[in-house]
Structure formats: structure tokens, C-alpha cells
N, C-alpha and C positions, 0 to 999 in steps of 0.2 A: 502487552500487545506485541505482535510480531509482524514485521513488514518486509517484503522483498521489494526493493526499489530497482527499477530498470530504466536507465536513461534511454529515451526513445526519440526517433525522428517523427514517428507517428504511431498511434495505437487506437484500436477500437474494440468494442464489445458488441457481440451480436447475440440476440436471444430470438429463437424461432424465426430466423432469417431477417430480422429487423435490427438495424443498428440502434443501440440504446445509449451508447456513450462513445465519444470520439475526441481525440486531441491530435494536435500536430506535435511540435517539439515540447519535450518535458519529461515528467516521470510517469511511468506506469507503476502503481502501488498495489501489490497483492497484500491484502490485510487480513490477518488472523487475530481473533480475540480470545483471550484466555479467561477462565472462570473467575479469577481474582482481579481482573482489570477494572480500573476506575476512570473517572474524568481526569485525574492527574496523569495517567498514562496517555490518554487521548491528547491532552494539551502538550505534553512533552514530545510525543511523536509528531504531531502536526507542526510544531515549531521546528523540529529537526528536518522534516521533509521540506518545509518552506524555505529554510535557510541553509541547508547543506550545500557547501560550495564544491560542486562536482561537475560543473559545466565549464567548458573551455573559455578562457579569456582570449584577447587578441594575440597573445603569445603562445597559445595552445596549452596553457596550464589550467588545471582544474582549480578555478579561483572564483567562480560565479555561482550564484544560487539560481533556482528555477525562476524566481522573481526577477533577478538581474537580467535574465535572457528573455523575459516576457514569455515564459513557457507556461504550460498548464499541467495539471495532474489528473490522471485517470485512476480512480480508486475502484478496485474490484475485491469483493469479499472472498476469502478463501480459508475456510475452516481447516482444510487439510494441512495448513502450515503447522498445526498442532498435532499432526498424525505421529504416532509412535510406532516405528517399525522394528524396534529392538527384539521383540519376541515373536515367534511364529512367522507365518507367511502372509498374514493379513494385518494391515495397519489398525491400530486402536485410536479412536478419536476422543477418549475420555478426558484428554487434556484441553479440549476446546470448550469454550463457553456454550451454554445452552442458546439456541437460536434467538429467543426473545431478548436475552442479555446482549448477545453479539450484535443483533440488528440495532439496538439502541446505541451501543458504543460506536458501531460503524457509522451511523448517521451523525453522531456527535463529532466524529473525526472529520467527516466531510464538512460539517458546519464550521469546525475550528479552522480548517484550511481556508475556507471562504472568508472567515473573519480576519484572517491574516492577509487577505487581498489576493489570494491565489485563485485563478480560474480553475474550476473543478468540473469534471464529468465523472459519471459513475456507471458501474454495471448495475445489475438488478439483484438485490440480496436474495439468496436462496434459489436463484434460477440456474438452470443448466445453460452456461454461457460458453461462447467461443470467443477467445481473445486473440486478436491479431496484432502483431507489433513488428516494427523494424527497430531492433536494438541498436543504439548509437554507441559505438566504441568497440566492443560491448563494455558497458559500465553497469555493474550490478552490485548492490549492497544488501545485506541482511541486517535489519535493525530490530533489536529487542528493547522494549521499554525498561527502565531501571528496575521496576518491580519484577519483570520477567527474568532479568539477569540475576536478581537476588534469589528468586525461587529456584534457579538452576544451581546455585552454589551450596 
């Protein structure tokens, strides 16, 4: 799995002019699923997102998790994170999981975050979405699950 985490002051997802997911302070997670991802990757990534200490403490140091600051997570599916632009002028998406697999693991990731006690909002899987955000910092991280990192080596 691959995720882009953006620390936000607020974020929302709009589908056909209707807001389908919205949060205040927390993480916007753009989530891509690879063809070899499993529940193990879901659990690893959910734990990492819930507990990554990248929010400022009283001294302005990145020392608190999204849970410590009573934040939320907005999860948006984004298969283009597996786009390969190395050859030609058009990206190839053969590195992304098939939609049925990706949707199942996307939903499992949302569930895993909720089970960890994190308030979660979502986009709509497979929809044409407009994502609005106010990046806080800016602070942005790219996370690859261990299986993804092994596949790249």
C-alpha cells in the first residue's frame, strides 16, 4: 500500500457538488492499493497513520499523533499513486490493484483506523472527486507498506 499523508487544518471531498467527507484538524490520506497488498499491509499502515508523531506539541516539536491532538483522518482512494511515468508520455497503471481488490482493502483500512479509535471520514471509492484542503505546515509524508518497500528493492 502507498499513502500520501498531508497534515491539514481542514479538508473535504466533494462528489457532484455534494460534500461526502469532511474533517477539521488531522490527516488527509491519499491511499493507493497494489496488487499484492494484504490485510497485513492494511494493519501496518493504519497503525502508522494513527500513531505517527507529526503534530506539534506545546513546544512546537512534532511529538504528537493525530489521536493525541483529537484529530481526524480523511481517507481518499487514489489509484494514480501507482502510476508509472517512466516510459512514454502517458502513465501506466498496471501497478495498481484491480478495483474490486482495491476497494476491499480501502474499506479494510478505514475500518482498521476506526478500530484504533480514530475518527474517519472518506471520499467515495471510484468516483470523480474534488479534494479541498488547507495544508498545515506544510507537512507531507509518503508511506509505503513494508511489502511495497520489499517489492521495490
